[in-house]
C-alpha positions as a LaTeX table, in Angstrom:
\begin{tabular}{lrrr}
\hline
Residue & $x$ (\AA) & $y$ (\AA) & $z$ (\AA) \\
\hline
Met1 & 297.66 & 110.29 & $-241.74$ \\
Gln2 & 298.64 & 109.53 & $-238.18$ \\
Val3 & 298.24 & 105.95 & $-236.96$ \\
Leu4 & 298.42 & 105.05 & $-233.34$ \\
Tyr5 & 298.70 & 101.36 & $-232.20$ \\
Tyr6 & 296.92 & 99.78 & $-229.23$ \\
Glu7 & 295.67 & 103.15 & $-228.13$ \\
Cys8 & 293.38 & 103.50 & $-225.04$ \\
Leu9 & 290.06 & 104.91 & $-226.19$ \\
Lys10 & 289.03 & 106.37 & $-222.87$ \\
Lys11 & 291.26 & 109.30 & $-223.59$ \\
Tyr12 & 288.96 & 110.29 & $-226.49$ \\
Thr13 & 285.58 & 110.06 & $-224.59$ \\
Thr14 & 284.07 & 112.60 & $-222.24$ \\
Ile15 & 282.95 & 109.76 & $-219.90$ \\
Lys16 & 286.52 & 108.49 & $-219.71$ \\
Ile17 & 285.51 & 104.91 & $-220.51$ \\
Gly18 & 286.75 & 102.90 & $-223.42$ \\
Gly19 & 288.61 & 99.78 & $-224.69$ \\
Ile20 & 291.70 & 99.49 & $-226.85$ \\
Ala21 & 292.04 & 100.37 & $-230.49$ \\
Lys22 & 294.44 & 98.07 & $-232.19$ \\
Asn23 & 294.75 & 100.65 & $-234.97$ \\
Leu24 & 293.65 & 104.19 & $-234.39$ \\
Tyr25 & 293.61 & 106.16 & $-237.69$ \\
Ile26 & 293.61 & 110.02 & $-237.61$ \\
Pro27 & 293.13 & 111.17 & $-241.25$ \\
Glu28 & 293.99 & 114.89 & $-241.87$ \\
Asn29 & 291.84 & 115.48 & $-244.86$ \\
Thr30 & 288.91 & 114.02 & $-246.90$ \\
Asp31 & 291.15 & 112.31 & $-249.43$ \\
Glu32 & 292.96 & 110.37 & $-246.64$ \\
Leu33 & 289.70 & 109.39 & $-245.15$ \\
Val34 & 288.14 & 108.11 & $-248.32$ \\
Glu35 & 291.32 & 106.14 & $-249.21$ \\
Leu36 & 291.27 & 104.50 & $-245.85$ \\
Leu37 & 287.60 & 103.64 & $-245.99$ \\
Arg38 & 288.11 & 102.00 & $-249.35$ \\
Lys39 & 290.83 & 99.70 & $-247.86$ \\
Ile40 & 289.06 & 98.66 & $-244.60$ \\
Asp41 & 286.42 & 96.02 & $-244.34$ \\
Thr42 & 283.12 & 97.96 & $-243.79$ \\
Lys43 & 282.18 & 95.69 & $-240.89$ \\
Asp44 & 285.51 & 96.14 & $-239.16$ \\
Tyr45 & 285.75 & 99.92 & $-238.18$ \\
Tyr46 & 284.14 & 102.37 & $-235.83$ \\
Ile47 & 284.00 & 106.15 & $-236.38$ \\
Leu48 & 284.83 & 108.29 & $-233.39$ \\
Gly49 & 284.18 & 111.99 & $-233.28$ \\
Gly50 & 284.31 & 114.23 & $-230.29$ \\
Gly51 & 283.49 & 111.35 & $-227.92$ \\
Ser52 & 280.74 & 113.20 & $-226.02$ \\
Asn53 & 277.81 & 110.83 & $-226.61$ \\
Val54 & 279.32 & 107.39 & $-226.81$ \\
Leu55 & 279.67 & 104.45 & $-224.43$ \\
Ile56 & 282.55 & 102.18 & $-225.43$ \\
Asn57 & 283.05 & 98.69 & $-223.90$ \\
Asn58 & 286.37 & 99.01 & $-221.90$ \\
Ser59 & 286.88 & 95.28 & $-222.03$ \\
Lys60 & 287.22 & 94.98 & $-225.75$ \\
Val61 & 289.97 & 95.42 & $-228.30$ \\
Tyr62 & 288.63 & 97.05 & $-231.59$ \\
Asn63 & 290.55 & 96.39 & $-234.71$ \\
Asn64 & 290.14 & 99.73 & $-236.48$ \\
Ile65 & 288.94 & 103.12 & $-235.09$ \\
Ile66 & 288.82 & 106.26 & $-237.22$ \\
Leu67 & 289.14 & 109.46 & $-235.24$ \\
Met68 & 287.53 & 112.40 & $-237.13$ \\
Thr69 & 288.93 & 115.28 & $-235.10$ \\
Lys70 & 291.30 & 116.44 & $-237.89$ \\
Met71 & 289.67 & 115.21 & $-241.09$ \\
Asp72 & 288.06 & 118.57 & $-242.11$ \\
Asp73 & 287.86 & 121.61 & $-239.80$ \\
Ile74 & 287.36 & 124.21 & $-242.36$ \\
Ile75 & 284.42 & 126.69 & $-242.50$ \\
Ser76 & 283.65 & 128.37 & $-245.80$ \\
Phe77 & 281.37 & 131.46 & $-245.92$ \\
Lys78 & 279.27 & 131.54 & $-249.14$ \\
Gly79 & 277.28 & 134.65 & $-248.33$ \\
Asn80 & 273.66 & 135.32 & $-247.26$ \\
Gly81 & 274.04 & 133.16 & $-244.13$ \\
Glu82 & 275.24 & 130.07 & $-246.08$ \\
Phe83 & 278.30 & 128.19 & $-244.71$ \\
Tyr84 & 279.98 & 124.92 & $-245.70$ \\
Val85 & 281.27 & 123.27 & $-242.56$ \\
Gly86 & 283.63 & 120.30 & $-242.25$ \\
Ala87 & 282.57 & 117.45 & $-240.00$ \\
Ser88 & 285.58 & 117.96 & $-237.76$ \\
Val89 & 284.75 & 121.52 & $-236.75$ \\
Arg90 & 284.02 & 122.02 & $-233.07$ \\
Leu91 & 280.50 & 123.42 & $-232.39$ \\
Gln92 & 282.10 & 126.38 & $-230.39$ \\
Lys93 & 284.38 & 127.25 & $-233.28$ \\
Leu94 & 281.36 & 127.16 & $-235.67$ \\
Ile95 & 279.19 & 129.31 & $-233.48$ \\
Asn96 & 281.92 & 131.92 & $-232.92$ \\
Ile97 & 282.68 & 132.30 & $-236.59$ \\
Ile98 & 279.08 & 132.50 & $-237.79$ \\
Asn99 & 278.43 & 135.10 & $-235.01$ \\
Lys100 & 281.29 & 137.30 & $-236.12$ \\
Lys101 & 279.73 & 137.17 & $-239.60$ \\
Gly102 & 276.42 & 138.40 & $-238.15$ \\
Phe103 & 274.59 & 135.08 & $-238.18$ \\
Gly104 & 273.49 & 132.53 & $-235.62$ \\
Gly105 & 270.65 & 130.44 & $-234.29$ \\
Ile106 & 272.41 & 127.60 & $-232.51$ \\
Glu107 & 273.95 & 129.36 & $-229.61$ \\
Tyr108 & 272.08 & 126.90 & $-227.21$ \\
Leu109 & 274.71 & 124.38 & $-228.48$ \\
Tyr110 & 277.68 & 126.40 & $-227.28$ \\
Ser111 & 278.17 & 124.14 & $-224.20$ \\
Val112 & 278.13 & 120.90 & $-226.14$ \\
Pro113 & 281.67 & 119.27 & $-226.54$ \\
Ala114 & 280.96 & 117.85 & $-229.94$ \\
Leu115 & 282.05 & 117.98 & $-233.51$ \\
Val116 & 279.69 & 119.15 & $-236.21$ \\
Gly117 & 279.56 & 115.69 & $-237.73$ \\
Gly118 & 278.43 & 114.01 & $-234.56$ \\
Ala119 & 275.94 & 116.88 & $-233.80$ \\
Ile120 & 274.37 & 116.30 & $-237.20$ \\
Ala121 & 274.14 & 112.54 & $-236.76$ \\
Met122 & 272.61 & 112.94 & $-233.35$ \\
Asn123 & 270.48 & 116.01 & $-234.50$ \\
Ala124 & 271.71 & 117.81 & $-231.38$ \\
Gly125 & 269.30 & 120.35 & $-229.98$ \\
Arg126 & 267.19 & 121.46 & $-227.03$ \\
Gly127 & 264.53 & 119.53 & $-225.19$ \\
Lys128 & 261.77 & 117.80 & $-227.03$ \\
Asn129 & 259.17 & 120.23 & $-225.83$ \\
Ile130 & 261.16 & 123.16 & $-227.32$ \\
Gly131 & 261.68 & 121.59 & $-230.67$ \\
Gln132 & 264.87 & 123.29 & $-231.71$ \\
Ser133 & 267.76 & 121.36 & $-233.27$ \\
Ile134 & 270.84 & 121.79 & $-235.46$ \\
Ser135 & 268.93 & 120.33 & $-238.47$ \\
Asp136 & 266.76 & 123.51 & $-238.58$ \\
Tyr137 & 269.59 & 125.19 & $-240.42$ \\
Ile138 & 270.83 & 122.36 & $-242.56$ \\
Lys139 & 270.53 & 122.63 & $-246.39$ \\
Glu140 & 272.41 & 119.47 & $-247.36$ \\
Val141 & 274.97 & 116.98 & $-246.03$ \\
Arg142 & 278.01 & 115.75 & $-247.88$ \\
Ile143 & 278.59 & 112.08 & $-247.09$ \\
Tyr144 & 280.62 & 108.97 & $-247.87$ \\
Asn145 & 278.63 & 105.90 & $-248.69$ \\
Lys146 & 279.91 & 102.57 & $-250.10$ \\
Gly147 & 282.89 & 103.93 & $-252.05$ \\
Thr148 & 281.44 & 107.21 & $-253.23$ \\
Ile149 & 280.88 & 110.78 & $-252.06$ \\
Lys150 & 277.33 & 112.02 & $-252.34$ \\
Ile151 & 275.20 & 114.94 & $-251.38$ \\
Leu152 & 272.03 & 114.32 & $-249.38$ \\
Ser153 & 269.37 & 116.91 & $-249.13$ \\
Lys154 & 267.84 & 117.84 & $-245.70$ \\
Glu155 & 264.75 & 115.78 & $-246.49$ \\
Gly156 & 266.92 & 112.71 & $-247.26$ \\
Cys157 & 268.50 & 112.82 & $-243.85$ \\
Asp158 & 265.33 & 111.85 & $-242.01$ \\
Phe159 & 265.88 & 114.15 & $-239.12$ \\
Glu160 & 263.86 & 113.78 & $-235.98$ \\
Tyr161 & 264.18 & 114.35 & $-232.33$ \\
Arg162 & 267.83 & 113.22 & $-231.36$ \\
Asn163 & 268.01 & 111.04 & $-234.44$ \\
Ser164 & 268.74 & 110.95 & $-238.10$ \\
Val165 & 269.51 & 108.47 & $-240.98$ \\
Phe166 & 273.23 & 108.72 & $-240.01$ \\
Lys167 & 272.82 & 107.31 & $-236.48$ \\
Asn168 & 274.02 & 103.65 & $-236.23$ \\
Ser169 & 274.38 & 103.48 & $-240.08$ \\
Glu170 & 277.21 & 103.08 & $-242.56$ \\
Leu171 & 276.83 & 106.61 & $-243.88$ \\
Ile172 & 279.71 & 108.88 & $-242.89$ \\
Ile173 & 279.22 & 112.69 & $-242.64$ \\
Leu174 & 282.05 & 114.62 & $-244.31$ \\
Gly175 & 280.52 & 118.05 & $-243.85$ \\
Ala176 & 277.33 & 120.03 & $-244.37$ \\
Thr177 & 275.96 & 123.26 & $-245.83$ \\
Phe178 & 274.04 & 125.43 & $-243.42$ \\
Ile179 & 271.85 & 128.57 & $-243.87$ \\
Phe180 & 271.85 & 130.50 & $-240.56$ \\
Asp181 & 269.62 & 133.34 & $-239.46$ \\
Lys182 & 270.83 & 136.89 & $-239.50$ \\
Val183 & 271.62 & 137.74 & $-235.84$ \\
Asp184 & 273.13 & 140.89 & $-234.29$ \\
Ile185 & 276.52 & 140.19 & $-232.62$ \\
Leu186 & 275.33 & 141.60 & $-229.30$ \\
Glu187 & 272.31 & 139.24 & $-229.30$ \\
Ser188 & 274.41 & 136.15 & $-230.07$ \\
Thr189 & 277.13 & 137.09 & $-227.52$ \\
Lys190 & 274.39 & 137.43 & $-224.90$ \\
Ala191 & 272.90 & 134.06 & $-225.83$ \\
Lys192 & 276.21 & 132.35 & $-225.48$ \\
Lys193 & 276.88 & 133.98 & $-222.11$ \\
Glu194 & 273.36 & 133.00 & $-220.88$ \\
Arg195 & 274.05 & 129.37 & $-221.97$ \\
Ile196 & 277.33 & 129.24 & $-220.03$ \\
Ile197 & 275.55 & 130.65 & $-216.91$ \\
Leu198 & 272.72 & 128.15 & $-217.19$ \\
Cys199 & 275.23 & 125.25 & $-217.63$ \\
Lys200 & 277.17 & 126.21 & $-214.57$ \\
Lys201 & 273.93 & 126.40 & $-212.60$ \\
Thr202 & 272.40 & 123.21 & $-213.77$ \\
Gln203 & 274.98 & 120.81 & $-214.98$ \\
Asp204 & 276.91 & 118.42 & $-212.82$ \\
Asn205 & 280.68 & 118.63 & $-213.22$ \\
Thr206 & 281.74 & 116.67 & $-210.27$ \\
Gly207 & 282.79 & 113.90 & $-212.53$ \\
Tyr208 & 282.98 & 112.78 & $-216.14$ \\
Asn209 & 279.77 & 112.48 & $-218.20$ \\
Phe210 & 278.48 & 112.09 & $-221.71$ \\
Gly211 & 275.47 & 114.32 & $-221.53$ \\
Ser212 & 271.97 & 113.00 & $-221.70$ \\
Val213 & 271.59 & 109.17 & $-221.38$ \\
Phe214 & 268.09 & 108.76 & $-222.66$ \\
Lys215 & 266.30 & 110.58 & $-225.44$ \\
Glu216 & 263.00 & 109.19 & $-224.21$ \\
Arg217 & 262.10 & 108.42 & $-220.65$ \\
Asn218 & 259.47 & 109.18 & $-217.98$ \\
Arg219 & 260.70 & 111.78 & $-215.47$ \\
Trp220 & 258.74 & 110.34 & $-212.50$ \\
Ile221 & 259.71 & 106.75 & $-213.24$ \\
Met222 & 263.34 & 107.91 & $-213.46$ \\
Gln223 & 263.14 & 109.58 & $-210.09$ \\
Leu224 & 261.55 & 106.49 & $-208.53$ \\
Phe225 & 264.33 & 104.35 & $-210.11$ \\
Lys226 & 267.10 & 106.47 & $-208.73$ \\
Leu227 & 265.68 & 106.00 & $-205.27$ \\
Tyr228 & 265.97 & 102.27 & $-205.82$ \\
His229 & 269.37 & 102.24 & $-207.60$ \\
Pro230 & 271.27 & 105.63 & $-207.64$ \\
Gly231 & 274.29 & 103.94 & $-209.07$ \\
Tyr232 & 277.64 & 102.67 & $-207.98$ \\
Lys233 & 279.46 & 104.33 & $-205.05$ \\
Asn234 & 282.89 & 104.17 & $-206.70$ \\
Gly235 & 281.85 & 104.40 & $-210.39$ \\
Met236 & 278.98 & 105.11 & $-212.54$ \\
Ala237 & 276.05 & 106.89 & $-210.86$ \\
Phe238 & 273.02 & 109.09 & $-211.72$ \\
Ser239 & 273.72 & 112.72 & $-211.11$ \\
Ser240 & 271.83 & 114.20 & $-208.18$ \\
Lys241 & 271.99 & 117.63 & $-209.90$ \\
Thr242 & 271.49 & 117.13 & $-213.66$ \\
Ala243 & 268.46 & 115.02 & $-214.64$ \\
Asn244 & 269.19 & 112.22 & $-217.14$ \\
Trp245 & 272.95 & 112.27 & $-216.68$ \\
Phe246 & 275.46 & 109.69 & $-215.53$ \\
Ile247 & 278.53 & 110.72 & $-213.63$ \\
Asn248 & 281.74 & 108.76 & $-213.60$ \\
Arg249 & 283.00 & 109.27 & $-210.03$ \\
Gly250 & 286.26 & 107.34 & $-210.84$ \\
Gly251 & 286.64 & 103.83 & $-211.80$ \\
Gly252 & 283.41 & 103.75 & $-213.77$ \\
Ser253 & 283.09 & 101.00 & $-216.33$ \\
Tyr254 & 281.08 & 100.07 & $-219.37$ \\
Leu255 & 279.47 & 97.16 & $-217.47$ \\
Gln256 & 278.33 & 99.46 & $-214.65$ \\
Ala257 & 276.92 & 101.95 & $-217.26$ \\
Ile258 & 275.09 & 99.36 & $-219.52$ \\
Thr259 & 273.76 & 97.64 & $-216.38$ \\
Leu260 & 272.12 & 100.89 & $-215.17$ \\
Ile261 & 270.83 & 101.65 & $-218.75$ \\
Asn262 & 269.28 & 98.15 & $-219.03$ \\
Lys263 & 267.72 & 98.33 & $-215.56$ \\
Val264 & 266.11 & 101.71 & $-216.35$ \\
Ile265 & 264.68 & 100.16 & $-219.55$ \\
Arg266 & 263.18 & 97.20 & $-217.70$ \\
Phe267 & 261.90 & 99.36 & $-214.95$ \\
His268 & 259.99 & 101.51 & $-217.41$ \\
Lys269 & 258.40 & 98.36 & $-218.97$ \\
Leu270 & 256.90 & 97.59 & $-215.54$ \\
Phe271 & 254.90 & 100.80 & $-215.81$ \\
Gly272 & 254.05 & 100.35 & $-219.59$ \\
Lys273 & 256.48 & 103.01 & $-220.64$ \\
Lys274 & 259.56 & 103.19 & $-222.82$ \\
Ala275 & 263.13 & 104.39 & $-222.04$ \\
Val276 & 265.14 & 104.87 & $-225.28$ \\
Pro277 & 268.91 & 105.50 & $-224.95$ \\
Glu278 & 270.38 & 108.56 & $-226.67$ \\
Val279 & 273.98 & 107.57 & $-226.12$ \\
Ile280 & 275.55 & 105.40 & $-228.83$ \\
Ile281 & 276.73 & 102.07 & $-227.46$ \\
Trp282 & 279.71 & 100.16 & $-228.71$ \\
Asp283 & 279.09 & 96.64 & $-227.38$ \\
\hline
\end{tabular}
């Protein structure tokens, strides 16, 4: 296991904001992870995956951070569309491999810079009105919980839009078994290309971002708020191109981001509506 000391966490987040990890652990297999978890106080560590949907306080020093990028990046094909996938596998790798085997169904996630474990915890998917998510193909999830490794059925994961039993809990995802649809390689290749073209057209890459900020918000109230407070000129700001995105224009901070998030929540309350963050916040 690799251990880095006083490591800057912004290097590991897509928004490029983050504090300091006093100890950054990088386990290279499940046994190393489990051994580490049994030694560390359960209230004194954070789990960090692909870093694409997390806002970390850049003014804090965190005692123990466990980086999951190398823990288990193996994909095992069991036949008939069934795959066991380690939590450290990148979504792009998973999609490419299942496509080569003649299966698919989650090509719309090809643009998401996340690990499978994080995608499961967030129940990554398309818009709420479309109703597609990675949990559609999950059979069961292998987890670590309070000293033991367990298997949770799909029903036990409490999946819902952009949420699951794993979000903001002590349950740690080690991997999952999926059953994917039979898909022709030409069809899946086309779907991936269409996704890339769509992202280039609609997504704002003028600065760093962490994807969608809110899982629930009112579109018109958001537009009105952005007229009132578009963001900080030299830091965090709402994207003028991609709805529900923050862009770090350089020098963006946790304080700027959390201030904008809280203002959006309060602004929605004025109209009797809710704004619920999707991003995971490390205060």
